[in-house]
DRENLO-423051 format. One record per residue (C-alpha): residue number from 1; x, y negated, z. Coordinates in Angstrom, 1 decimal. Layout:
BEGIN
NUM;X;Y;Z
...
//
This chain:
BEGIN
1;74.6;-63.7;-17.1
2;71.3;-65.5;-17.4
3;68.7;-64.6;-14.8
4;65.2;-65.6;-13.9
5;63.7;-65.5;-10.4
6;60.5;-63.8;-9.5
7;59.1;-67.2;-8.3
8;59.5;-68.4;-11.9
9;58.5;-65.2;-13.7
10;55.3;-64.5;-11.8
11;53.4;-67.7;-12.6
12;54.6;-67.5;-16.2
13;53.4;-64.0;-16.6
14;50.1;-64.8;-14.9
15;49.5;-67.7;-17.3
16;50.4;-65.3;-20.1
17;47.6;-63.1;-18.8
18;45.1;-65.9;-18.1
19;45.3;-65.0;-14.5
20;47.0;-68.2;-13.1
21;44.7;-70.7;-11.4
22;47.3;-73.2;-10.1
23;49.7;-74.3;-7.5
24;48.6;-76.3;-4.4
25;49.9;-77.5;-1.1
26;48.4;-77.0;2.4
27;47.2;-80.3;4.1
28;46.9;-78.9;7.6
29;49.3;-76.7;9.5
30;49.1;-73.0;9.0
31;48.0;-71.4;12.3
32;47.9;-67.9;13.6
33;44.6;-67.3;11.8
34;43.3;-66.3;8.4
35;42.6;-70.0;7.4
36;44.3;-72.0;4.7
37;43.3;-75.6;4.0
38;44.2;-77.7;1.0
39;42.2;-80.9;0.3
40;43.8;-80.8;-3.2
41;41.4;-78.0;-4.1
42;38.3;-80.2;-3.7
43;39.0;-82.1;-6.9
44;38.9;-78.9;-9.0
45;36.6;-76.6;-7.1
46;33.7;-78.5;-5.5
47;31.2;-75.7;-5.2
48;31.3;-73.3;-2.3
49;32.5;-69.7;-3.0
50;34.1;-70.7;-6.4
51;37.4;-69.1;-5.3
52;36.0;-66.1;-3.6
53;37.8;-62.8;-4.6
54;40.8;-64.7;-6.0
55;44.2;-64.2;-4.5
56;46.6;-66.5;-2.6
57;50.4;-66.2;-2.7
58;52.1;-68.4;0.0
59;55.5;-70.0;-0.6
60;56.3;-71.0;2.9
61;58.9;-70.0;5.4
62;57.4;-67.6;7.8
63;54.8;-66.5;5.3
64;56.9;-66.6;2.2
65;55.7;-64.2;-0.4
66;52.6;-63.3;1.6
67;49.7;-62.3;-0.7
68;46.1;-62.3;0.5
69;42.6;-62.0;-1.1
70;40.2;-64.9;-0.6
71;37.2;-63.9;1.4
72;35.4;-67.2;1.5
73;35.8;-70.7;0.0
74;34.4;-74.0;1.2
75;34.4;-76.4;-1.6
76;33.9;-79.7;0.3
77;36.9;-79.2;2.6
78;39.2;-77.0;0.4
79;39.2;-74.3;3.2
80;40.0;-70.7;2.3
81;39.3;-67.8;4.6
82;41.7;-65.0;3.8
83;41.4;-61.3;4.1
84;43.7;-59.3;6.4
85;45.5;-60.1;9.6
86;46.4;-63.6;10.8
87;49.1;-65.6;9.1
88;52.3;-66.7;10.9
89;52.1;-70.2;12.2
90;53.9;-72.9;10.1
91;54.1;-76.6;10.5
92;54.0;-79.1;7.6
93;52.8;-78.8;4.0
94;53.4;-75.4;2.4
95;52.9;-74.6;-1.3
96;50.8;-71.7;-2.4
97;49.6;-70.3;-5.7
98;46.2;-69.0;-6.7
99;45.7;-66.0;-9.0
100;42.7;-64.2;-10.5
101;44.4;-60.9;-10.1
102;46.4;-59.5;-7.2
103;50.0;-60.9;-7.6
104;51.4;-57.7;-6.1
105;49.9;-55.7;-9.0
106;51.3;-58.2;-11.5
107;54.8;-57.7;-9.9
108;54.4;-53.9;-10.1
109;53.7;-54.2;-13.9
110;56.7;-56.5;-14.4
111;58.9;-53.9;-12.8
112;57.3;-51.1;-14.8
113;57.8;-53.1;-18.0
114;61.6;-53.3;-17.5
115;61.7;-49.5;-17.7
116;59.2;-49.2;-20.6
117;61.1;-51.8;-22.6
118;64.5;-50.2;-22.1
119;66.8;-50.1;-24.1
120;65.2;-52.8;-26.2
121;65.6;-55.0;-23.1
122;68.6;-54.2;-21.0
123;71.3;-55.8;-18.8
124;75.0;-55.6;-19.5
125;76.8;-53.8;-16.7
126;80.5;-54.4;-15.9
127;81.5;-51.9;-13.2
128;84.7;-52.0;-11.3
129;84.0;-49.4;-8.7
130;86.8;-46.9;-9.7
131;90.5;-47.3;-9.1
132;93.1;-45.0;-10.7
133;94.5;-41.9;-9.1
134;97.5;-39.8;-10.3
135;95.6;-36.5;-10.1
136;92.2;-37.6;-11.5
137;90.8;-37.7;-15.0
138;87.1;-37.4;-14.3
139;85.3;-40.5;-13.0
140;81.6;-40.6;-12.0
141;79.5;-42.8;-14.3
142;78.2;-45.8;-12.4
143;74.6;-45.3;-11.5
144;73.9;-48.8;-12.7
145;74.6;-47.6;-16.3
146;72.1;-45.3;-17.9
147;73.2;-41.8;-19.0
148;74.7;-41.8;-22.5
149;75.0;-45.6;-22.6
150;78.6;-46.3;-21.5
151;79.9;-48.5;-24.3
152;83.5;-49.4;-23.4
153;86.2;-48.6;-20.8
154;89.1;-50.8;-19.9
155;91.9;-50.5;-17.5
156;93.4;-53.6;-15.7
157;95.5;-54.5;-12.7
158;93.6;-54.5;-9.4
159;92.9;-58.0;-8.1
160;94.7;-59.0;-5.0
161;92.1;-60.5;-2.7
162;94.5;-62.9;-1.0
163;96.1;-63.9;-4.3
164;93.0;-64.4;-6.3
165;92.5;-68.2;-6.8
166;88.7;-68.0;-7.2
167;88.2;-66.0;-3.9
168;86.3;-68.2;-1.5
169;87.7;-66.2;1.5
170;91.2;-65.8;0.0
171;92.8;-67.9;2.7
172;91.2;-65.9;5.4
173;92.0;-62.4;6.6
174;90.2;-60.9;3.6
175;92.8;-58.1;3.2
176;93.1;-57.1;6.9
177;96.9;-57.9;6.7
178;96.8;-60.3;9.7
179;98.7;-59.0;12.7
180;95.5;-59.3;14.7
181;93.2;-57.4;12.3
182;90.0;-58.8;13.8
183;90.9;-62.4;12.9
184;88.1;-64.1;11.0
185;85.8;-61.0;11.4
186;82.6;-60.8;13.4
187;81.2;-57.3;14.1
188;78.0;-55.8;15.4
189;77.9;-52.2;16.5
190;81.3;-51.8;14.8
191;84.7;-51.4;16.4
192;87.4;-52.8;14.1
193;91.0;-51.8;14.4
194;94.0;-51.8;12.0
195;94.9;-48.8;9.9
196;98.6;-49.0;9.0
197;100.2;-47.8;5.8
198;102.6;-44.8;6.0
199;105.0;-43.1;3.7
200;105.8;-39.4;3.2
201;102.9;-39.0;2.7
202;101.2;-42.2;1.8
203;98.2;-43.1;3.9
204;95.3;-43.1;1.5
205;93.2;-44.9;4.1
206;95.0;-48.1;3.2
207;93.8;-49.3;-0.2
208;96.4;-52.1;-0.8
209;99.2;-53.8;1.2
210;100.2;-52.6;4.7
211;96.9;-52.4;6.4
212;93.2;-51.8;6.0
213;90.4;-52.3;8.5
214;89.2;-49.1;10.2
215;85.6;-49.5;11.2
216;83.9;-47.2;13.6
217;80.1;-47.6;13.4
218;78.3;-46.7;16.6
219;75.5;-44.1;16.6
220;71.8;-45.0;16.4
221;72.0;-48.7;15.4
222;72.9;-50.4;12.2
223;76.4;-52.0;12.1
224;77.9;-54.9;10.3
225;81.3;-56.6;9.8
226;81.1;-60.1;8.4
227;83.5;-63.0;7.5
228;82.2;-66.6;7.3
229;83.7;-69.1;4.9
230;84.0;-72.9;5.3
231;81.6;-75.5;3.8
232;78.9;-73.0;2.8
233;76.4;-75.8;2.0
234;78.6;-76.8;-1.0
235;77.4;-73.6;-2.7
236;73.7;-74.3;-2.4
237;71.7;-72.9;-5.3
238;74.7;-71.0;-6.7
239;75.0;-67.3;-7.4
240;77.4;-65.6;-4.9
241;79.1;-62.3;-6.0
242;80.9;-60.3;-3.3
243;83.0;-57.1;-3.6
244;84.9;-55.0;-1.1
245;86.7;-51.7;-1.3
246;85.4;-49.1;1.1
247;86.5;-45.6;1.9
248;83.8;-43.3;3.2
249;82.9;-39.6;3.1
250;79.2;-40.1;3.9
251;76.8;-41.1;1.2
252;74.0;-43.7;1.2
253;74.9;-45.5;4.5
254;77.3;-48.3;3.6
255;77.0;-51.3;1.3
256;78.5;-54.7;0.6
257;76.4;-57.4;2.2
258;75.6;-61.1;2.3
259;73.8;-62.8;5.2
260;72.7;-66.5;4.9
261;72.0;-68.5;8.1
262;72.2;-65.3;10.1
263;69.2;-63.9;8.3
264;68.6;-60.3;7.1
265;71.4;-58.9;5.0
266;71.2;-58.8;1.2
267;72.9;-55.5;0.2
268;74.1;-53.8;-3.0
269;74.2;-50.2;-4.0
270;75.3;-47.8;-1.2
271;78.6;-45.9;-1.1
272;78.5;-42.5;-2.8
273;80.6;-40.8;-0.1
274;83.5;-39.9;-2.4
275;86.5;-41.9;-1.1
276;87.4;-45.4;-2.2
277;84.7;-47.3;-4.0
278;84.3;-50.9;-4.9
279;81.0;-52.0;-3.4
280;79.3;-55.2;-4.7
281;76.4;-57.4;-4.0
282;75.1;-60.6;-5.5
283;72.5;-63.2;-4.5
284;71.4;-66.7;-5.2
285;72.1;-68.7;-2.1
286;69.3;-71.2;-2.3
287;69.4;-73.8;0.5
288;72.1;-73.0;3.1
289;71.7;-74.6;6.5
290;74.8;-73.5;8.4
291;76.5;-70.2;7.5
292;77.1;-67.6;4.8
293;78.5;-64.3;6.0
294;80.0;-61.7;3.7
295;81.3;-58.2;4.4
296;79.9;-54.7;4.9
297;76.7;-53.3;6.4
298;76.0;-49.7;7.6
299;72.5;-48.4;8.2
300;71.6;-46.7;11.4
301;72.3;-43.0;12.0
302;75.1;-40.9;13.4
303;78.4;-42.4;14.3
304;80.4;-43.2;11.2
305;84.0;-44.0;10.3
306;84.8;-46.2;7.2
307;87.8;-48.1;6.0
308;87.6;-51.4;4.2
309;90.0;-53.6;2.2
310;90.3;-56.4;-0.3
311;87.2;-58.6;0.3
312;86.4;-61.0;-2.5
313;83.6;-63.6;-2.7
314;83.1;-65.5;-6.0
315;80.8;-68.5;-6.6
316;79.2;-68.0;-10.0
317;78.7;-65.0;-12.3
318;80.6;-61.7;-11.8
319;83.8;-61.2;-13.6
320;84.3;-60.3;-17.3
321;87.2;-58.1;-18.4
322;90.3;-60.1;-17.9
323;92.6;-61.1;-20.7
324;95.2;-58.5;-19.8
325;92.7;-55.7;-19.6
326;93.6;-52.8;-22.0
327;91.0;-50.6;-23.7
328;91.0;-47.0;-22.8
329;91.2;-44.7;-25.8
330;89.7;-41.3;-26.4
331;87.4;-41.4;-23.3
332;84.1;-39.5;-23.5
333;81.0;-39.3;-21.5
334;79.7;-35.9;-20.3
335;76.6;-35.8;-18.1
336;77.4;-37.9;-15.1
337;81.1;-38.1;-15.7
338;83.5;-40.2;-17.8
339;86.4;-38.2;-18.8
340;89.8;-39.8;-19.6
341;92.4;-37.6;-21.3
342;95.3;-39.1;-19.2
343;95.8;-40.3;-15.7
344;95.4;-43.9;-14.5
345;98.0;-45.3;-12.0
346;96.8;-46.3;-8.5
347;97.7;-49.9;-9.2
348;95.0;-50.0;-11.9
349;91.3;-50.1;-11.9
350;88.7;-49.2;-14.5
351;86.2;-51.6;-16.0
352;83.3;-49.6;-17.3
353;80.9;-51.5;-19.5
354;77.5;-50.2;-20.6
355;73.7;-50.7;-20.6
356;71.5;-50.6;-17.6
357;67.9;-51.3;-16.5
358;67.0;-54.8;-15.7
359;66.9;-55.3;-12.0
360;63.6;-54.9;-10.1
361;62.1;-57.8;-8.3
362;60.0;-58.0;-5.1
363;60.8;-61.2;-3.2
364;60.6;-64.6;-4.7
365;64.3;-65.2;-4.9
366;65.0;-61.8;-6.5
367;66.4;-62.2;-10.1
368;66.0;-60.3;-13.3
369;68.7;-60.6;-16.0
370;66.5;-62.1;-18.7
371;65.2;-65.4;-20.0
372;63.8;-67.1;-23.1
373;62.2;-64.9;-25.8
374;63.2;-61.8;-24.0
375;61.0;-62.8;-21.1
376;58.1;-63.2;-23.5
377;58.7;-59.6;-24.8
378;58.8;-58.4;-21.2
379;55.5;-60.1;-20.5
380;54.0;-58.4;-23.6
381;55.1;-55.0;-22.3
382;53.7;-55.8;-18.8
383;50.4;-57.1;-20.1
384;49.9;-54.1;-22.3
385;50.5;-51.8;-19.3
386;48.3;-53.9;-17.0
387;45.3;-54.0;-19.4
388;45.7;-50.3;-20.3
389;45.9;-49.2;-16.7
390;43.4;-51.6;-15.0
391;40.8;-51.9;-17.7
392;38.1;-50.6;-15.4
393;38.3;-53.8;-13.3
394;36.7;-55.9;-16.0
395;33.0;-56.5;-16.3
396;31.2;-55.5;-19.5
397;31.2;-59.2;-20.5
398;35.0;-59.4;-20.2
399;35.8;-56.0;-21.6
400;35.8;-56.9;-25.3
401;38.0;-59.9;-24.6
402;40.4;-57.8;-22.5
403;40.5;-55.2;-25.3
404;41.3;-57.9;-27.8
405;44.1;-59.2;-25.6
406;45.5;-55.7;-25.2
407;45.7;-55.3;-28.9
408;47.4;-58.7;-29.2
409;50.0;-57.7;-26.6
410;50.5;-54.2;-28.1
411;51.2;-55.8;-31.4
412;53.8;-58.0;-29.7
413;55.5;-55.0;-28.2
414;55.5;-53.1;-31.5
415;57.0;-56.1;-33.3
416;59.7;-56.3;-30.7
417;60.5;-52.6;-30.9
418;60.7;-52.9;-34.7
419;63.1;-55.8;-34.4
420;65.3;-53.7;-32.2
421;65.2;-50.5;-34.3
422;68.5;-51.3;-35.8
423;70.2;-50.9;-32.4
424;71.1;-47.3;-32.2
425;71.6;-45.6;-28.9
426;75.2;-45.2;-30.1
427;75.8;-48.6;-31.8
428;75.3;-51.6;-29.6
429;76.2;-55.3;-30.3
430;79.8;-56.0;-29.2
431;80.2;-57.5;-25.8
//
């Protein structure tokens, strides 16, 4: 799946809007103050106050993504005095971008546009969160697929985490089958013990094999259970897709997670609280210094018991339906349910394919599933929304120009909608 990061989209959209001034680098260390200095500005903006009331977006480390309005500009030194509280101190040269409009507002309109443009612009969703059950025929439609837009349903053999050749953690204790169940796992506010398979009756707390990991999350604090894999720096800049099967009866607390260099966890959708669910998360790794950790994360709250099994980490795009996947016949979608007229064995999992909203973006490394001409159409939607909603910000001098641009962008949107009119809500190009 082709994606574009916010760090790429935002300057492009700003240029599209005539709102991008340029990219520069600091020439003095950023201190705990509101000052930002770049002598590179002096060649373009010699007069004092030229950049007053513009906006800075910093691409540093401690201040990464920080957006501030410019209060005062000194042309001779390239000094900018920023509005708001002091910045975090950073040494060395740091890049920053200058905008005529508040970048956070531009980001809001990009995110709004992905909703306004749907289903003309959409992402293809391949969901593997459901496994078969001998007494079940109704399966909850994945929330990542919009209602009425499930397109295909397949059934396939469940992947064995330890036997899957592309699994980066496949040689580790990814399936909790090690006699010492905690091997290769690091926990925080989680007590990990083995949950053993039984017969007569079967222990449904074991997803596959002879054991799963029973995780008791302590009260009040967030909890995590992570596995690290070898040579993480070899995956610099690659997309990492992680999945793990989790049993839980409490909704909205547990998610699959990725932590890079012990930083804050990147998490996917939370567990729905209805038994075994395949939780997933994906992120672009960027530059890795030392460690990549993958596993589960639970938000703070009351004490919680969950069961986990079959952890898989894949470098590269998420899986497509495998060659041995078989299409499910005579399924139907009713409200939030997908109804299958026959039962699916426990050894099988469903692959549900449909149309979903493009992902929202907030931090610079966040990605949206779009590129090329589709990006230009997204920008047209966002520009139309921006100019329509924020027209009062323009001076009388700039109003006529803004209105002309709005009409131009609106025409682009209408043209794009016309081009997509052949795509019915019930007839979508084959995947």
